[in-house]
PALUM-569559 format. One record per residue (C-alpha): x, y, z; residue in one letter. Coordinates in steps of 0.001 Angstrom, whole numbers, plus 524288, in hexadecimal, padded with zeros to 5 digits. Layout:
# PALUM-569559
XYZA;...
END
This chain:
# PALUM-569559
839501E20E790E3X;83A451DE8879F07X;83D5E1D0C67A352X;82FE11CEF57A956X;829661D3ED79CD8X;8310B1CA617949FX;82E4A1BF5379E14X;81FB81C23879D16X;81ED91C0EB78E4DX;82A501B886789ECX;822861ABE7788EDX;818661B2AA78025X;8219E1BC4C77992X;81C961BA6076BA9X;80E771BBFC76FF4X;811801C8CC776CDX;819831CD8876B4CX;80E2B1CAB67621FX;8044E1D10476B3EX;80CEB1DD1A76C67X;80EDE1DE3F75DB6X;8006B1DCCD75ABAX;7FD161E6AC7656AX;806991F07675F6EX;801831EE3B751A5X;7F32C1EF767552FX;7F5931FA7675ED3X;7FDAC201BA754C9X;7F2E9200DF74A8CX;7EAA720B06751AFX;7F3CE20F1875CB0X;7EB89216DC76640X;7DF9420E2E764B7X;7E5432006C76458X;7F1E92015F76C08X;7EA96201F977901X;7E31F1F5287778CX;7EF2C1EE88771E1X;7F7791F2A477D7AX;7ECB61EE08786B8X;7ECB71E0E177FD8X;7FB761DFEE7808EX;7FB321E2C678F12X;7F0511D8C1790F4X;7F9201CE8878AA2X;8049D1D22A7933DX;7FC891D28279FB3X;7F6671C55579C8FX;803F01BF8B79ABAX;808801C5497A7A6X;7FC9D1BF4F7AE6FX;7FFF91B2027A8B6X;7F4261B1AA79FAFX;7F4491AC4B791E2X;7F79F1B6F67880DX;7F2281B5E677A64X;7F3231BF2976EECX;7E4B71C2C576F56X;7E6641C8D977CCEX;7EC7A1D485775C8X;7DF151D7F07706CX;7D8F21D7B877E04X;7DEB91E55F77EF4X;7D2F21EA0C77725X;7CAC61E70E7834BX;7D1BB1F30D788E1X;7D03E1FB7177CB0X;7CBEF2082978323X;7D5DE207ED78E54X;7E0802042578493X;7DC5B20F1977B72X;7DCD7218F578691X;7EA4B2143A78AF2X;7EF88214BE77D03X;7EA182227377B28X;7F04022717787DBX;7FD63221BE78355X;7FC5F226347752EX;7F6B8233EC7760BX;80268239DD77D3FX;80BA9233EC77334X;8040B239E9767E9X;8036C2474C76E2FX;
END
């Protein structure tokens, strides 16, 4: 991890660890379908932190607001691996 990455999350390390673990567990349940929204939610948490906004665990599930774009991105990443 880069120094700037660590500096961004170190004060909320346990929150980001929990968010990451839950995102992996839910995204891994139905990989192609749920990994996209989970990754969107994870990025929303990280971007909010970088903007200085309050980050809460429920922001992870805001990734479902971007379900279709997340699904498309996950499919684009997953299909070449499968084939």
